[in-house]
N, C-alpha and C positions, 0 to 999 in steps of 0.2 A: 530428311524426307518430311513433307507435309503430314501433320498428324491425321488429317482426314484420309489422305491417300494410304497411309500406313494401316488404318483400321479397315479400309476397303480391301486392301490386299490380304490382310490377316484373315478376314472373314472368308474371302475367296479361297485361301489356302486351307482353312479349317473345313470348309464345305467339301473340298476335294478329298482331304484325308479322312473325314468322317464317312463319306460315301464309300470309299475303298474299304475302310475297316468294318463298317456295318454290313455291307454286302458280303464280304469275306467271312465274317463271323456267322451270319445267318446261313450262308452256304455250307459252312463247316457243321453247324448244328443239324442241317437237313441231310448231311451225309454225302454231299456232292464232292467229287474229286476236284479240289480247288485249283491245283496247278494246271490241270488239263482243261477244265471247263470255265473257270471264272478268272480270266486274266484281266490285267489293267486295261488292255485295249477294249475288251468287251464292256467295261464300266464307263467308257467314254460317253456312251449314249445317256445313261442316267446322270452322269456328272454334268454334261452340257445342258441337259434338260433342266436340272435343278438350278444351275447358274442363270439360265434364261428366265425361268419362272420367278426366282427371287429378285432378279434385276427389275422385272416388271412391277413389283410392289415396293421398290426402293429398299430391298433387303440388304444392299451394300452401301447405302447412303448413311453416313454417321449422323446426319441430322434427323433421320427418321426416329420417331418415338417408339423404340423397340420394346419398351416395358408396358405399353398400353394394351388393353384387351382388344382394341381395334386392330392393332398391328398383328397380334397373335392370331386373330381370326383370319386375317388376310393371308398370313403365312401358312396357316392350315389349308386354306382353299387353294393356294398356289401349289403346295406340295401334292395335294390330292389330284389336282388337275395334271400336274407333271406325271404322277404315277399312272393315271389313266392314259396319258399320251405315250408313255414308255411301253405300257402293255399293248396298246394299239399298234405302235411301231414295231415292237418285237414279234408279235404274233399275227399281225394283220398285213404288214407292209413288207417286212424283211422276209424273203422267201428262202434264201440260202441258210445253211446251218449256222446258228448263232448261239454263243455260250449262254446268254440269258434265257434262251428258250428251254433250258433244262428244267426250270421250275417256276411257275407263276407265283407260288407262295413265297419264294425268295424275294421277288420284287415287292410284293405287297407288304410282307413283314419288315423288310428293310426300310421302306418308306414310313411305315408306322413308327419304327424306332428313330428314324431320322427327324421326324417332326418335333418331338420334345427336345432332342439333342441340339438341333440347329437353332431353335428358339432360345434355349438355355444359354449358350455361349454368346448369342447376340445380346441378351439382357445383361450379361456380365460386362461385355464391351461397352454397352451403352451407359451403364451405371458408372463405370470408370471414366468414360469420356465426359459424362455429366459433371462429375466432380472437377474435372479439368476445365470444362467449358464454363463452369460457374464463375470462373475468374476472367473469362474472356468477354469483351464488350463489343458492341457494334456502334460505330461512330456515325451519326447522321449530321450532314452539313446542309443547311437550308435556311430559308427565311421563316418568319414566325408562323405564317399560315401552313407552309409545307411541313414544319415540325409538328404542329398540332394534328394535322391530317395523318402524318406518319404514326404518331402515337395511337390514334384511333385505329389505324390499319393494323398495328401490332396487336392490339386488343382483340380485334375481330378475327385475325388469323391465328390467335393464341400463340403468339411469338413471345416466349418467356425469357429470352436472353436480355441482359441489361443493356440499355441504350444510352449513349451520351449524345446530347443534342448540342450542336454548335452552330454558330453563325460566323461568316467570314468578314462581316462588316456591320456597322451600327445600323439600327433599323427603328422605325416608328410605327410599323403596321399594327393596328389593333388586333387583339386576340379574337378567336372564334367564340361567339357567345355560347355559354354553357359548357365550355371545354377548359379544363385546367391546363394552363400552359406548362409544358415540361421545363424542368430546370435547365438553365442555359450555361454552357461553358464556352470559353474562347477557343477557337480552332488552334491558334498558335500554342496555347498552353497544353492542349491535348496532344498535339503532335510532338511537343517537347517531352511529355511523359512517355509517349510510345518510343521515341528515340533513345531515351535513357532507361528503357525497360522497367519503368515504374508503373506501367499499365499494359495489360495484355489485351490485344485487340484482334478480333477475328476478321473484321471487314470494315471498310469505310464506304459510306453511301453518300453520293453527291446529288443534291437537288440544285445546287448552284450551277450557273453557266460558267464557261471558262473566263468570260469577261469579269466576273465577280471575284475571281481568285487572283491574288497577287502572284507575280513570277516566283517569289520566294516560297510561297505556300505550294504552288504547283510543283516546284522542284523537290520539295520534301515529300509530296504525295508520290511522285515518280520513284524516288529513292525507296520509300516504304513498299511500293508496289513490287519492285524487283527484289526486295528482301523477303517477300513471301506474304505480305499483308495485302490482299486484293482490294482494289477500289472499284466500286460499282456505280454506274449511273442508277438513278432510282428505278428506271424502267427495267434495267437488267437485273437489279436486286429482286424486283417483283417476280420476274420470270424464273430466276435461279432458285429462290427460296420458297416462293408461294405459287409458282406455276400458273401465273396469270399475267395479263397485260394491264397496267394501270390506266384508268379511264382518261387521265389528264393528257395522255400521249396521243389520243385520237384526233386526227384531222383528215382532211380529204386526200392527202398524199401519204398517209401512214402505210398503205398497202405497197408502196413502192420501195420500202426498205428491204433489208436482207430477210430471208425467210420465204415462205410460201412456195418454195421451189416445187415440192411434190404436189401441192394443191393445184399447180398449173400444169402438171405433167399428164398428158392424155393417157399414157400407158398405165400410170397409177390409177387413174379414174376407171379405166376399162377393167383392170384387175379387181379393183374394189367392187365394181358392179357385178362381176362374175361371182365373187365371193358372196355378195349380198343375195344373189339369186339362189345359189346353192344352199346357203345356210337358211334363208327364208323358207325355201321349199322343205328342207329337212325339219325346220322348226315348226312349220304348220302341221306336218305329219305327226311329229312327236307330241305336240301340245293339243292335238285334236281331242283326246279323251279329257284333258284338264279343262278345255274350253267348254266341252259338253256338260261336264259336272258343274262348272261355274255358271253356265247359262241356266241350267235347271235350278240352281240355288237362287239365282237372281229372280227368276220367274216365280218361284214358290214364295219368296219373301215379299215381293212387290210386283204384282201383275203389271205387265207392260213389256215393251221391247227389250230384248236381251242386249242388243248392241246400241252404241251411242255414236252418232256421226256429227262432225263439226267442220266448218271451213277453217283450214290452217294455211299458213304462208310457207311456201317451200323455196327451193333454189331459184335464184333470180327473181324473187318476190312473186312467183307464180302460185296462185291459190289452188288448193286441192281439198278433197274431203277425206278426213281422217276417220278411222274406224277403231273404236275401243269397246270394251265391255262396259255396260252401264253400271255405275256405282252409286247413283243418286236416285231418289224417288222420281217417278215420271212427272209429277207436278211440281218439282223443285223450281225455285226461282233461278233466274239467269244472272246471278251475281258474278262479277268478273273473276274473283278469286275464291279458292277454298280456304276456309279458316280452320284452325285446330278445333277438334270436336264439333265440326260442322254438322248441324242437325239435318241437313239435306242428304248426307251420306248414309246409306243403309248399313246394317250390321255386316251383311255379306260384302258390301262395297268397301268397308274399312279393311277387311282382310285382303281383298283383291288389290287395293291401293298399297297396303303395307308390303305385300309380296311382289308388287308390280305385275301380277297376273293380268290385270285389266289392260296392260299394254300389249299383250300377245297378239290380238287381232291386227295390230299395225304391221305385222309381218306381211300381210297382204299388200299394204301400201309399199313396203320394201320390194316385194316381188314385182309389182307393176311399175316401179321406178319413181314413185313420188317421194320416197324416203330412202335412207340408207339405214343399216343396222346401227351405225354410230355417227353422231353428228350433233349439232346444236338442237335444242328442243324445238319442235314445230309449234309455234305460238298461234293462238286464236287471232283471226284477222281483225277483230274488234280491238284487241289489245295492241296489236302491231301498229295500227293506225295512230294510237296515242303515243306509243313509244317512239315512233318515227319523228313526231313533233317535239318530244321532250328530250330525247337522248341523242346527242350528236353522233353521227356515223353509225347508228344502230343497224343500218342496212348492210353493213359489212358482214354480219353473221349469215346473210342470205347468199353469200358467194359459194357455199357448199350445200349439199342436201341436208335437210334436218334428219335426226336419227331417233330411234327408239330410246337409246341411251346415249350419254355423251360425257365429256369432261366436266362440264358445269353440273350435270345431274349427280355425278358421283362425288363432287367436291363441295357442293353447296346445297343446303336443304331447299325444299319447295319454297319459291318466292311468292309473296302476296302483296308486293308493293313495287313502286318504281325504283326505290332504292335497292331492293333485292334484285330487280331486273338488271340494274347497272352492275351489280356484283357478279351476276351470272354471265353477263356480257363479257366481262374481263376474262373469265375462264374460257368462254367460247372463242374469243379472239386468240387466246394462247393455243387452243386446239387448231384453229385454222392456220396459224403461223407455223406450227410445229407438226402438222399433219404427217403421220407415218403409220406403218403397220405396227410398229412397236408401241406407239401411243394407243392405237386401237386395241391391242392385246391387253395393255394395262387397264383400259376402261372396261373391257370384258370381265377381267378378274374382279375389279372393284364393284361392278354391277352384280356379279354373283354374290359378293359379300353383302350388298344392300338387300338383295332378294332373300337370302338365307336368314338374315337377322332382322327382316321386316322393318327396314328404315325408310320405306317410302311413305308418301302421304297423298 
């Protein structure tokens, strides 16, 4: 069995067993009649909820850095969200007698105990897998320019696995200025080392076209593929490992490839619109006190309007007026980007930006249909005009409604240059191509993480 699949199944099995043991143990401590009240069938609800919640944060993906503080905080948020969901389902939706309704404290205490337990054995699995993966390489096959660009991409995406760079043919292309060319091996020698088990490889990445590979090399790649070593095109590697679409793949017919099925489905669009209306209405009601306090703080610190409006570009490149809380001084300059420690941002504004509270008024834009809760960032019309001229196929991101939060916003920090915009476009295009309720739910959990840990700017 593939090692990654084994780890995924092992974590899944441990989560089920841990849930059953912890709930049973807590119920016993609370004096509940376990055999009559807390059966395995009753625990299906929290078990499924935990599996869904942890799946959304890649809690079953062996490549997830499960020893990082970032993952631990996302894990905590996911389980707390699952706990709230189980409580609402058990006491608010299920009307017939249900075993979990015996005690709210059993649910709460069980999730509190499950939090460190489920993180602990994930850390153990990750550390063991890390020792194993330390010997595994990724083989990249491409020309000089693509090799150097891939090296830069690995650094930017914090991809720490060792990479072997290969070329299938002689080349004379000059290296990129200012970039150290990666050490080069011959593809034939690397394939020979893999076949003789002298080198452990996790994946092979091809930037070469089929015409550049000899029949003998192609046959070896096919043999390795069916022996369990996957071969990815560069585009597929970006999507599987880094969850984005490489910018080099963009052309005018890119949208005609596989994918985008749900994005083109009217039923999905209507369901999403209904969810937007319901959640935006609920959000405006719940955040009204926060907006009132934030508005008062803005006015006290710097007299002037509480709200800030600006023309942004929406779906199908239609302009609309966005509404946000003002975070800059009324007399601030109209520079295109916000810089770190920008003097234009007020003290209150820094807090509002870090916690994303300044974005709350956009729920009105969601309610009236200009935006969705989740989608690509709605960009300023002045910036879009420049991006359209500089970035090929930038308009693809306007095929869906912009969102208050989105895949690019939770995976890449605030951008203040055209290079940052290109990077975020890669994440936006991944979102458009793989649009789904599951991906939206993942973004919501990651957004909560950003807000709670003040990672906005």
